[in-house]
N, C-alpha and C positions, 0 to 999 in steps of 0.2 A: 858365133855359137850363142844360143839363148840358154842361159843358166842362171841360177841363183848362186851368188858368191857369198860364202859363209865365213865369218871370222869372229874373233873375240874369245875363243877358248883359251884355257891355260890351267895353271896349277895354283891353287889358293889354299889357305887354311880354313877350317870350319869357322863359320861366322862371318867370313869375308864375302865380297861381292864380285860379280863379273857381269859384263854386258855383251851379249852376243849380237852380231849384226848379220843381216841377210840382205844383200844388195842385188837388185836386178841388173843383169848384164845382157844387153841385146834385146830387151823387151821392156814393156811397161806393165806394172802391176794393174790388174783390173779389179772388179768388185768381187772376185772369187775369194773364198776363205783361204787364208794363209796360215800355215800351222808349223809349230816347232814339235818335233818328236825327239825322243832320246832312247838309247839302248845301251845297257851295260852288259858285260860278258855273262852269258847264261840267263839273261832276262829277256822278256818279250819287248818288242818295240812299243813304247808308251807314248801316247799323245800327251803333250805337256800343256800347250796353250794354242788357241786359235784366235785370229783377228781378221776382220774385214774392214771395208771403208766406214762401217758404222761403229767400229770400235771393237774392244775385246769381246769374244763370244763365249769362250770356255777356258777354264783352268782345271787341270787335274787337282784332285783334292790334296795330293801330297805337296803341291807347290802353292796353293792358294794362300794369299797373304804375304808371300815371300817373293814371288816372281811377278813381273809385269810385262805384258806383251803390248807393243805399240807399233804404229805405222807412221812413217813420214812420207806422205804422198809426193811432196815436192822433190824429195831425194830418192824416191822409188826404193825405199828401204824399210824393212821391218826390224824390230829390236826385241830382245828378250833380256830385260833387266833382272838379274838374279841376286837377291840379297839374302843374308843369313844362310849361306850355303851349308849344307850338311854332307857328310861323307856319302850318304845314300843318293845324293844328287850327281855323283860322279858317273859320267857316261859320255858317249859320243852323241852330240846334239845335231839334229838335222833340220833343215828348213825346206818345207814344201811350199813353193810359191811359183806363180807363173805357169809355164808349160809343164812343169813337173806335177802339178796338181792333177791335170787331166790324165797324165801318164799313170799316176797311181791308181786311178779309178779301175784300171784293168787288172789290178793285182789283188791278192789277198792282203788283208790288213797286216797280217804277220810278216809280210814281205816288204812292207813300206820302208823300213830302215835300211835293209840291205840294198834295195833299189836306189834309195837316195845316196847311200854310200858309193854305189857304182857310178853315180853321176857326179861324184865329188862334192856333195852338198852337206858336208858334216864338219864338226869341229870338236876336239876332245876337251872335256872338262874334268879335271882331277881335283878332288877335295881331300885334304889330309886332316886327320883328327888331332 
């Protein structure tokens, strides 16, 4: 099965750090954009950061300066380094990479997180104040 395997979530205190990992399983990352999304209860699915082979392309304003997205081509993995976490960062974080990117194109943006959740490509981040 081709899917992105997501890990690294957990529970931390405000001000601490986490690194999320999205590893390709059964496929190789290509030059498509790869994106981290997040969604907390009652909130919309939010685009957090995007990277491709040329490097980071986009950061949401709410995470700029605190989060860093990167790609390790040799390991077929992308990362989201999250520093100085705030309670507002608590959410389920989802990775859209590989085959899931094309599958999302057929959906409304608002449905991206639920689709990624159904494919098992999310990890919970909890931040306590």
